[in-house]
PLY file of the C-alpha trace (Angstrom):
ply
format ascii 1.0
element vertex 109
property float x
property float y
property float z
element edge 108
property int vertex1
property int vertex2
end_header
30.49 63.78 33.77
28.35 66.60 34.77
24.88 66.37 34.90
23.00 66.73 31.66
21.44 70.30 30.69
19.27 70.11 27.67
19.93 73.68 26.93
23.75 73.05 26.76
22.93 70.34 24.21
21.92 73.22 21.77
25.50 73.70 21.59
26.56 70.25 21.98
29.87 70.32 20.20
30.98 72.94 22.74
29.57 71.31 25.80
29.41 67.48 25.06
31.84 66.64 22.24
33.53 63.80 24.37
30.48 62.31 25.22
29.33 62.35 21.51
32.46 60.92 20.33
31.97 58.08 22.88
28.35 57.32 21.85
29.23 57.37 18.46
32.44 55.05 18.71
30.40 52.80 20.75
27.63 52.45 18.25
30.43 52.05 15.66
31.90 49.07 17.58
28.65 47.42 18.03
27.75 47.79 14.26
31.06 46.53 13.11
30.79 43.31 15.20
27.16 42.68 13.68
27.20 43.88 10.18
29.55 43.91 7.28
32.44 45.99 8.22
33.16 47.59 4.94
29.56 48.90 4.83
29.50 50.00 8.49
32.76 52.06 7.80
31.37 53.44 4.78
28.32 54.66 6.56
30.27 55.83 9.46
32.67 57.90 7.36
30.11 59.04 4.50
26.80 59.46 6.36
27.02 59.74 9.83
29.99 62.18 9.38
27.22 64.52 8.25
24.37 63.38 10.71
23.12 65.67 13.49
21.87 64.54 17.00
19.17 66.29 18.79
18.04 65.89 22.23
14.02 65.37 22.18
13.33 65.62 25.78
12.46 63.02 28.37
15.86 61.21 27.86
15.12 60.63 24.44
17.50 61.40 21.42
16.96 62.00 17.42
19.76 61.36 15.06
19.05 63.39 11.68
20.98 62.07 8.62
21.75 63.83 5.29
18.82 64.13 3.07
19.93 61.37 0.60
22.04 58.94 2.51
22.39 56.54 -0.42
23.63 59.14 -2.52
26.59 59.88 0.05
27.76 56.26 -0.11
30.53 55.73 -2.38
33.13 52.65 -2.50
30.77 50.07 -1.49
28.02 47.96 -3.34
24.80 47.62 -1.28
21.29 47.55 -2.61
18.96 50.25 -1.23
16.91 47.96 1.11
19.90 46.48 2.89
21.41 50.20 3.28
18.11 51.23 4.59
17.90 48.39 7.18
21.51 48.85 8.32
21.39 52.67 8.53
18.09 52.37 10.61
19.73 49.73 13.17
23.03 52.08 13.28
20.80 55.16 14.18
18.84 52.91 16.73
22.17 52.06 18.25
23.54 55.91 18.17
20.34 56.87 19.96
20.73 54.16 22.54
24.29 55.00 23.13
23.50 58.48 23.76
21.10 57.83 26.17
23.58 55.40 27.91
26.34 58.07 27.74
24.22 60.72 29.16
22.63 58.75 32.01
19.18 58.19 30.70
19.16 54.40 29.87
18.62 53.39 33.37
15.46 55.57 33.91
13.85 54.59 30.67
11.11 52.16 30.23
0 1
1 2
2 3
3 4
4 5
5 6
6 7
7 8
8 9
9 10
10 11
11 12
12 13
13 14
14 15
15 16
16 17
17 18
18 19
19 20
20 21
21 22
22 23
23 24
24 25
25 26
26 27
27 28
28 29
29 30
30 31
31 32
32 33
33 34
34 35
35 36
36 37
37 38
38 39
39 40
40 41
41 42
42 43
43 44
44 45
45 46
46 47
47 48
48 49
49 50
50 51
51 52
52 53
53 54
54 55
55 56
56 57
57 58
58 59
59 60
60 61
61 62
62 63
63 64
64 65
65 66
66 67
67 68
68 69
69 70
70 71
71 72
72 73
73 74
74 75
75 76
76 77
77 78
78 79
79 80
80 81
81 82
82 83
83 84
84 85
85 86
86 87
87 88
88 89
89 90
90 91
91 92
92 93
93 94
94 95
95 96
96 97
97 98
98 99
99 100
100 101
101 102
102 103
103 104
104 105
105 106
106 107
107 108
């Protein structure tokens, strides 16, 4: 992979689409192994499909979610507390995978 360019990340889907797909896929696999697969799949398809990753600088990424993620979720029964916990963990996993995919994981902490 070419060296990460923060300015190119502004047009991330044009310049870094394969890397973004890889990070999200790896996060999905990790979450699917650790949590209820039906819930993880629903979050992936209905909430994270509308998420937006951003580069914050210094090797840090942020994933913004749709405004009311619970309202986006259909076809799966889950209480708000469990959804929030799993979703928070999933976002952390995506952010960590983005760091890994773009070569920042080794240089942090």
